[in-house]
Backbone bond lengths (Angstrom), bond angles and torsions (degrees), N, CA, C in turn:
res aa  C-N    CA-C-N  psi(-1)  N-CA   C-N-CA  omega(-1)  CA-C   N-CA-C  phi
1 M - - - 1.332 - - 1.519 107.45 -
2 E 1.401 112.84 150.96 1.476 122.69 -172.34 1.471 105.96 -128.28
3 I 1.442 116.92 127.41 1.500 120.49 176.07 1.506 104.96 -113.20
4 S 1.349 114.06 130.11 1.577 117.81 176.29 1.503 112.11 -137.48
5 E 1.177 119.34 159.39 1.454 124.03 168.97 1.575 114.96 -72.55
6 F 1.317 121.47 125.30 1.390 117.68 -174.98 1.614 111.83 -102.79
7 S 1.435 109.84 -30.12 1.465 121.30 177.08 1.528 103.67 -153.60
8 P 1.458 116.94 177.37 1.440 118.45 179.88 1.491 113.81 -51.80
9 K 1.265 123.83 -42.78 1.386 134.53 176.21 1.490 115.55 -99.38
10 G 1.213 120.44 -5.48 1.601 122.94 -173.30 1.467 112.95 -109.36
11 I 1.364 113.35 149.48 1.430 118.62 -177.87 1.559 101.47 -136.77
12 K 1.398 116.25 149.66 1.335 131.36 179.27 1.513 110.43 -113.83
13 I 1.341 124.88 118.32 1.443 125.81 176.79 1.549 101.09 -113.50
14 K 1.362 113.02 117.14 1.432 120.91 -178.97 1.458 107.33 -108.43
15 G 1.423 120.80 115.27 1.325 125.13 174.42 1.517 112.53 -107.98
16 K 1.325 110.32 -168.46 1.572 116.25 -176.02 1.610 109.68 -64.38
17 N 1.390 114.07 -45.19 1.496 123.95 -170.90 1.459 111.48 -111.58
18 A 1.329 122.35 -9.77 1.462 119.90 -170.65 1.626 106.70 -147.39
19 V 1.327 107.00 161.26 1.428 117.79 169.49 1.537 108.63 -128.39
20 I 1.295 115.73 118.42 1.535 120.62 -172.40 1.601 103.45 -110.14
21 G 1.256 112.23 126.05 1.445 117.87 171.14 1.628 114.33 -99.10
22 I 1.244 119.56 149.23 1.364 125.92 171.22 1.478 115.52 -121.40
23 N 1.394 122.20 110.91 1.406 124.68 -175.82 1.545 110.00 62.84
24 L 1.361 121.32 50.16 1.386 126.61 -176.51 1.589 105.30 -71.73
25 S 1.357 112.84 145.39 1.426 122.37 160.86 1.437 111.98 -147.38
26 G 1.383 113.81 155.09 1.531 115.36 -174.14 1.478 111.69 86.38
27 K 1.289 119.35 -146.53 1.415 128.44 -178.33 1.433 115.38 -65.09
28 T 1.272 126.79 118.12 1.463 123.02 -171.85 1.594 108.47 -129.81
29 D 1.321 118.41 30.59 1.423 124.07 171.99 1.555 109.23 -58.38
30 N 1.309 116.36 145.95 1.409 123.80 171.48 1.472 118.42 66.51
31 F 1.384 113.11 18.18 1.581 122.91 175.00 1.637 100.95 -95.63
32 S 1.346 115.77 145.91 1.440 124.78 173.09 1.549 110.27 -93.82
33 A 1.324 115.15 -26.36 1.545 114.70 -174.70 1.566 101.31 -161.24
34 N 1.408 113.02 158.93 1.458 125.37 176.48 1.553 105.05 -130.19
35 I 1.260 115.82 118.57 1.490 115.64 175.77 1.578 102.92 -103.38
36 I 1.332 113.54 126.30 1.425 122.22 176.62 1.491 109.88 -98.48
37 S 1.401 110.44 117.85 1.500 114.10 -173.53 1.469 114.34 -121.46
38 G 1.377 117.76 155.59 1.425 123.60 171.94 1.514 108.62 68.95
39 E 1.257 117.76 -149.03 1.471 130.41 179.94 1.560 107.34 -55.24
40 N 1.176 123.66 -22.59 1.432 127.91 -170.67 1.600 112.16 -78.35
41 T 1.336 115.71 -2.44 1.372 115.45 179.60 1.509 113.39 -65.45
42 K 1.374 117.98 -20.84 1.423 124.09 173.58 1.330 113.74 -71.60
43 E 1.383 119.97 -24.78 1.518 126.65 -174.91 1.427 113.15 -91.10
44 G 1.453 117.41 -4.72 1.567 118.95 -171.94 1.532 113.33 -63.49
45 S 1.215 114.80 149.64 1.422 120.98 175.70 1.421 109.58 -143.17
46 L 1.476 117.66 147.65 1.422 118.69 -177.48 1.618 107.99 -81.29
47 T 1.211 116.30 147.43 1.483 122.95 178.47 1.428 106.85 -128.38
48 E 1.362 123.39 127.17 1.406 134.23 -178.07 1.511 109.44 -51.73
49 G 1.225 120.98 126.47 1.534 119.49 171.44 1.450 112.52 85.12
50 M 1.343 117.97 6.18 1.573 123.69 -173.74 1.538 105.43 -133.94
51 L 1.375 116.35 127.87 1.396 120.99 168.27 1.571 114.44 -66.12
52 T 1.322 117.71 122.89 1.488 115.81 178.34 1.491 108.39 -109.07
53 I 1.320 118.96 132.33 1.414 119.98 -174.69 1.533 105.19 -127.98
54 S 1.418 111.79 128.94 1.440 115.42 -175.66 1.598 110.24 -148.63
55 G 1.328 110.61 30.36 1.603 117.51 173.63 1.426 112.82 -166.39
56 P 1.356 115.39 -179.12 1.451 118.64 178.22 1.520 114.93 -64.97
57 G 1.333 114.27 151.36 1.534 118.20 172.38 1.589 102.08 147.72
58 E 1.353 107.55 -177.70 1.538 116.51 -177.15 1.609 104.61 -113.78
59 Y 1.175 113.20 134.29 1.507 122.12 -176.77 1.464 110.64 -132.57
60 E 1.367 119.84 154.93 1.501 121.82 169.88 1.495 103.90 -149.61
61 V 1.244 114.48 139.61 1.462 129.33 -179.02 1.560 114.29 -148.76
62 S 1.294 115.37 120.82 1.489 116.53 -176.11 1.435 116.64 49.36
63 G 1.290 123.53 36.25 1.361 128.91 177.17 1.551 113.81 81.97
64 V 1.236 118.38 10.49 1.435 128.13 174.78 1.491 113.21 -96.78
65 K 1.349 121.96 121.83 1.386 123.45 177.97 1.475 112.66 -94.30
66 I 1.382 118.92 129.28 1.497 118.16 178.46 1.405 107.57 -130.24
67 T 1.426 115.54 130.89 1.492 120.81 176.61 1.391 111.74 -121.61
68 G 1.240 119.00 124.07 1.598 118.98 177.50 1.498 108.92 -106.56
69 T 1.230 120.55 135.57 1.368 136.65 -176.94 1.457 113.56 -124.05
70 R 1.365 116.38 120.12 1.612 118.57 174.79 1.474 108.39 -88.12
71 D 1.265 109.85 132.78 1.466 113.72 176.66 1.595 101.31 -135.66
72 K 1.286 116.72 118.67 1.585 127.35 -173.36 1.507 103.87 51.34
73 K 1.386 123.48 -113.30 1.493 119.37 -163.82 1.628 105.96 -91.37
74 E 1.320 119.01 -30.58 1.472 115.25 -166.81 1.542 113.89 -118.06
75 V 1.271 109.32 169.80 1.474 113.44 178.01 1.563 116.72 -106.42
76 Y 1.266 120.84 138.37 1.480 119.52 173.62 1.559 104.29 -114.27
77 Y 1.285 114.03 163.56 1.490 118.53 -178.06 1.490 114.20 -127.65
78 K 1.304 116.93 149.31 1.553 122.90 168.29 1.545 105.65 -112.17
79 I 1.292 110.89 128.80 1.476 114.08 179.58 1.579 105.35 -124.65
80 L 1.352 111.90 126.91 1.447 118.54 175.28 1.481 111.47 -111.65
81 I 1.532 108.52 109.08 1.486 116.21 -169.29 1.541 102.99 -135.75
82 D 1.348 117.14 139.12 1.428 123.75 179.62 1.437 116.09 42.67
83 G 1.451 113.34 38.63 1.541 117.83 -178.86 1.586 118.71 74.37
84 L 1.311 113.04 4.12 1.501 119.39 175.19 1.581 109.10 -108.77
85 E 1.258 114.75 138.72 1.522 122.75 174.96 1.424 105.81 -99.77
86 I 1.272 115.10 124.51 1.519 130.24 170.85 1.435 114.26 -108.41
87 V 1.352 117.77 128.18 1.442 117.07 170.13 1.524 104.73 -108.95
88 M 1.442 116.00 132.23 1.391 116.04 -169.39 1.577 106.36 -141.45
89 G 1.435 110.98 142.82 1.413 113.23 -176.96 1.551 106.07 176.26
90 S 1.317 114.82 176.42 1.452 122.36 179.03 1.654 106.88 -74.21
91 L 1.286 116.81 161.19 1.375 119.08 173.33 1.434 113.84 -58.27
92 N 1.237 119.35 -35.15 1.552 124.17 -178.28 1.613 106.02 -70.21
93 S 1.335 113.60 -48.35 1.576 112.87 -174.70 1.473 108.99 -64.89
94 L 1.433 118.78 -42.24 1.527 118.35 -176.03 1.545 109.91 -75.64
95 S 1.306 118.06 -25.81 1.548 115.42 178.08 1.477 108.15 -72.44
96 D 1.330 122.90 -37.11 1.361 126.21 174.63 1.527 115.88 -64.11
97 S 1.379 117.63 -32.82 1.400 126.17 -170.79 1.507 114.61 -108.25
98 H 1.404 119.51 0.52 1.494 116.70 -172.20 1.522 119.08 -59.72
99 Q 1.426 113.72 -23.46 1.420 113.06 -170.77 1.518 109.38 -85.01
100 K 1.436 115.30 -11.37 1.435 126.13 177.15 1.519 110.68 -85.79
101 L 1.359 118.88 -20.79 1.415 120.06 -172.75 1.557 114.01 -76.54
102 T 1.274 119.44 130.27 1.478 122.28 170.58 1.455 114.62 -78.88
103 S 1.233 115.10 178.11 1.571 116.92 179.19 1.595 107.80 -66.79
104 H 1.416 111.30 138.29 1.354 120.42 175.72 1.462 111.22 -150.15
105 D 1.329 116.66 172.40 1.511 119.04 -173.24 1.568 117.06 -81.01
106 I 1.338 113.89 -44.99 1.450 116.80 -171.53 1.455 105.00 -129.78
107 T 1.345 119.76 141.04 1.429 127.92 163.39 1.430 112.71 -115.27
108 L 1.371 113.29 121.81 1.554 121.87 -179.82 1.486 104.77 -109.81
109 I 1.359 113.21 121.40 1.404 119.21 177.60 1.502 120.30 -122.11
110 L 1.303 116.49 126.97 1.594 122.00 -178.89 1.499 99.92 -88.29
111 A 1.389 114.32 114.19 1.527 119.89 172.85 1.453 106.64 -103.17
112 D 1.329 121.03 75.67 1.511 127.92 179.63 1.481 112.22 -72.84
113 D 1.286 117.63 -26.38 1.416 123.55 169.36 1.516 113.63 -143.64
114 S 1.324 116.51 162.10 1.424 122.45 -174.79 1.574 109.74 -62.63
115 G 1.278 115.63 149.99 1.486 119.49 178.67 1.442 104.99 -170.91
116 D 1.404 110.95 178.91 1.475 121.87 177.99 1.582 109.97 -87.48
117 G 1.331 111.59 111.91 1.464 115.93 176.51 1.575 117.85 -96.75
118 S 1.454 113.15 10.21 1.370 113.44 -174.62 1.537 112.89 -61.22
119 F 1.395 119.55 -16.93 1.482 114.21 175.21 1.638 115.11 -67.46
120 I 1.244 112.44 -16.35 1.488 117.93 -175.90 1.582 107.44 -58.41
121 S 1.285 119.98 -46.78 1.351 118.99 -176.96 1.543 115.21 -63.92
122 S 1.324 119.85 -7.16 1.445 123.84 174.15 1.510 114.03 -92.89
123 L 1.343 115.64 -7.86 1.510 116.70 -175.72 1.509 108.38 -75.58
124 E 1.356 110.28 153.42 1.533 116.94 -179.67 1.582 101.24 -102.21
125 T 1.269 114.98 79.37 1.419 124.33 178.90 1.590 106.86 -140.57
126 R 1.404 110.42 162.37 1.453 114.81 -177.65 1.513 114.68 -109.64
127 Q 1.384 112.55 -18.55 1.424 116.80 -176.94 1.581 109.15 -138.56
128 V 1.256 119.23 118.08 1.495 117.95 177.32 1.582 105.60 -108.38
129 I 1.306 116.03 133.79 1.396 126.33 177.18 1.568 108.04 -120.57
130 I 1.297 114.60 118.91 1.384 119.68 176.71 1.573 114.57 -123.32
131 Y 1.377 109.34 127.15 1.522 116.56 179.10 1.479 111.04 -131.84
132 G 1.333 112.27 167.00 1.505 120.12 -178.89 1.531 112.98 117.99
133 E 1.208 116.48 178.80 1.458 119.22 -172.51 1.504 113.21 -68.38
134 A 1.398 119.91 -33.93 1.447 123.57 -177.42 1.552 113.34 -97.33
135 A 1.456 117.05 16.42 1.420 115.30 -173.11 1.562 114.13 -57.89
136 G 1.349 119.92 -37.09 1.449 122.45 176.28 1.375 111.96 -60.91
137 D 1.461 121.49 -45.46 1.454 117.90 179.12 1.458 116.46 -63.46
138 V 1.243 114.42 -34.63 1.520 124.01 -172.68 1.634 102.80 -70.29
139 V 1.317 122.69 -45.70 1.441 128.29 178.27 1.547 106.00 -55.90
140 K 1.362 115.11 -48.44 1.511 115.33 178.64 1.525 115.74 -56.95
141 S 1.287 113.16 -39.64 1.428 116.16 179.10 1.574 118.75 -71.31
142 T 1.264 110.42 -12.85 1.597 116.01 171.55 1.385 117.03 -67.09
143 G 1.318 117.07 -20.87 1.526 123.40 -173.21 1.506 112.45 79.21
144 K 1.316 119.41 -7.35 1.583 123.37 174.01 1.451 111.21 -75.04
145 E 1.282 121.11 132.58 1.423 118.72 179.07 1.544 110.39 -100.86
146 E 1.264 118.79 -12.86 1.446 120.64 -178.19 1.484 107.39 -97.07
147 Y 1.325 121.19 135.21 1.413 126.53 174.90 1.498 111.85 -171.02
148 E 1.275 119.85 158.87 1.469 119.12 -178.49 1.484 111.70 -120.79
149 K 1.304 123.41 148.22 1.484 126.33 174.45 1.548 109.20 -103.02
150 L 1.283 119.32 117.37 1.492 119.70 -177.83 1.548 109.51 -134.35
151 S 1.223 122.61 158.63 1.360 128.47 176.76 1.591 110.97 -92.64
152 K 1.413 114.96 -26.20 1.476 115.17 168.31 1.505 107.26 -155.24
153 I 1.301 114.87 164.49 1.487 118.19 -172.94 1.631 102.13 -138.29
154 Q 1.276 113.81 142.77 1.385 118.16 179.42 1.561 103.87 -120.66
155 L 1.383 114.51 127.61 1.457 119.56 -178.84 1.448 114.83 -135.03
156 T 1.263 117.81 140.07 1.532 126.09 171.13 1.500 108.09 -126.11
157 R 1.328 116.14 163.20 1.511 119.56 175.21 1.532 112.53 -51.55
158 D 1.320 115.75 -53.51 1.458 115.96 -175.62 1.500 120.92 -78.82
159 K 1.293 114.12 0.64 1.490 121.35 170.28 1.589 118.08 -114.74
160 L 1.411 110.81 18.91 1.482 112.00 174.35 1.504 107.45 -74.80
161 P 1.413 112.83 144.80 1.523 113.25 176.60 1.564 114.12 -58.76
162 G 1.332 108.85 154.30 1.489 113.69 175.86 1.544 118.69 -70.65
163 E 1.305 115.22 -25.43 1.459 120.34 179.62 1.579 101.35 -131.45
164 M 1.384 118.23 164.72 1.367 124.93 -178.88 1.426 111.06 -55.85
165 K 1.312 117.93 133.04 1.511 126.26 176.22 1.490 104.02 -129.34
166 I 1.388 113.87 139.07 1.483 122.98 178.21 1.487 108.26 -108.31
167 V 1.375 115.37 137.08 1.431 127.35 173.52 1.404 110.65 -128.43
168 I 1.347 117.47 132.65 1.479 124.65 166.17 1.607 109.92 -92.84
169 L 1.341 115.74 120.01 1.479 118.55 169.71 1.548 112.71 -81.08
170 Q 1.285 117.74 131.39 1.499 121.64 179.68 1.429 114.96 -134.25
């Protein structure tokens, strides 16, 4: 599976059987679904031939399972793709919900504004990927000094890091 930045607030998750977009804008050919997350739910639009997800519920597209859960004001998502479980949401939605999250492989965080990321170190996850305008500020607030800046990251179940690793997508 490959995760890369598609636009300033958009991410592309490319699996074996599907390509899932998060907050897509612009050209969206070859995507199976678009998840509209955080404040962007107001900007969502339907695209012919592509599943658009912008709220709680259970969805499946091309073998990828997506579950949206509302907690307080926002929705966070669990995505099961290529045998990996990703928890994805805005910094606000995940900080409000982090105590309810069980162990998972990857945490994908939209940092569209600065906030306290100290909760990240308490997550049971092996890979944290932060993207968005305030990604650098959020990483600093985690208290972790080691992180990488990458334009894309490739992950498989057997190549996940042993301990939590933080990456900023740029």
